[in-house]
N, C-alpha and C positions, 0 to 999 in steps of 0.2 A: 504494500500500500504506500502511495506517495504521501510524504509528510511535507507540509508547507508551514513556514514560520509565520507568514502573513496570509490573509484570506484573499479570495478573488476580489472582494469589495475593496480591500486596501490597494491591491495592485491596479485595479481599474481607476482608483483615485490618482495614482501616478500617471496613468495614461490621460486622464482628464487634465492634469496639470500641463501635459504636452499639448493637448487640444487648445487650452487657453493661450499658450504661446502662439499657436497658429492664428487664433482669433485676433490677438493683439498685432500680429504682423499682416493682417488683412488676408490671411489664407483661410480656406475652408477649414473650420476647426475640428480636425480629426487628429487624435494623438494615439501613439502606440508605444508600448514597451515590450521587451522580451526578457523573460525570466528563465534562468537555467540554474537548477539546484538551489533554489531559494535566493538567488542573487539576480538583481537587475543588471543585465549585460548590454542592453541597448535601449535608448530613448530616442523618440523621433516624433515629428509632426509633419503635416503637409508642407511641402516646399514648391508646389507646382508654379506658383506666381513668382516667387523669389528666384527660382532657377530657370523659369520659362521652359519647363519640362513637364509634359503631361504624365510622365511615369514617376514623378517625384512624390508619390503618395507616402503617407506616414509609414505604412507597412513595408513598402519597398526600401525606404530609408533604414528602417529598423532591421530588416533582413540583412542588408549590407553591413551595418554596424555590428550585428551579432555574429555574422560569419567571420568578420575581421577579428572580433574579440576572441572567438574560440579557435580561429585558425583553420576553419573548414567550412564547406558549403552546406553540410547537413545539420539540421537543427532538431534532430529526433528527440532530444531530452529537454527541449525548450517549449515554453508557452508564450504565445503572443496574446497580449491584452490590447484590444483596439476599441476605440469609442464608437465606431460605426462599422457595421457589417462590411467586410471586404468586398470589393468589386471582383469581377471575373479575373482581371489581370493579377490582382494581389492574391486571390485564392489560388490561381494557377502557380504563382511563384511560391506560395506556401507548400504546394504539392511537390514542386521540384526540390524544395529545401527539406522535405519530409518532416515538416513541423509536427511535434508531438501533440500539441493542444492549442486551440484558439478559444479565447474568451471574448465575447462581443458585448458591447454596451447596447447601442440602439440598432434596430433593424433598418435596412435601407430598402424600402419598397420599390424604388425606381431602378437602382443600379446594383443592388446587392447580388452576390453570386447565387444565393438560394432561390432567386427568381428564375434562374436558368437550370441549375442542377447542383445538388449537394455532392455529386460524384466528382466535382472538380478537385476537391481536397484529396490528399493522400489517404488511402484506405485505412491507415492506422491513426490518422489525426482525429482526436476527440474534439468536440465543439460544445461550448456552453454559451447560451445567449441570455440577454436581458439583465446583465449585471449593471446596476446603477443606470438602467435604461432611460428613465425620465431625465435625469441630470445630463446624460449624454445627448439626448434628443433636444432638450431645451436649449442647450448651447448652440446647436445647429439652427434651430428655428429662430432664435434671437439674431444670429449672424445674418441669415438670409432676409429676415424682416428689415433689418437696418440697411440692407443693400437695395431694397426696392423703393 
């Protein structure tokens, strides 16, 4: 059985802190962290506007940082905490990284990968949804309300 020093709620709070950084930088407020053996090894938020790069999603930034930290491309023993359900691109990248677990805050009805297929993930990847869902969703709703 896997033992965690902190709860999913705690780690999602860390991802929310990253999402708030994105919000302040006028990026879509999505944050992600990657935890491996009870240690945060990567922190990231959306940088698509800053880098002028459509692939610079929080998850993609976190995968790169985590892989660099562990010195390998496979994240089998790692958990991604992300404030918004990953898109198909990010879910596909998690499959290639063989991510062990994904914990999602808010669901993405328009662009989330589950709209298309849950089979995009690696077969061994576990998924948990709805952790601090309202807080994650409210940040996004507030961001887009201010832009309109």
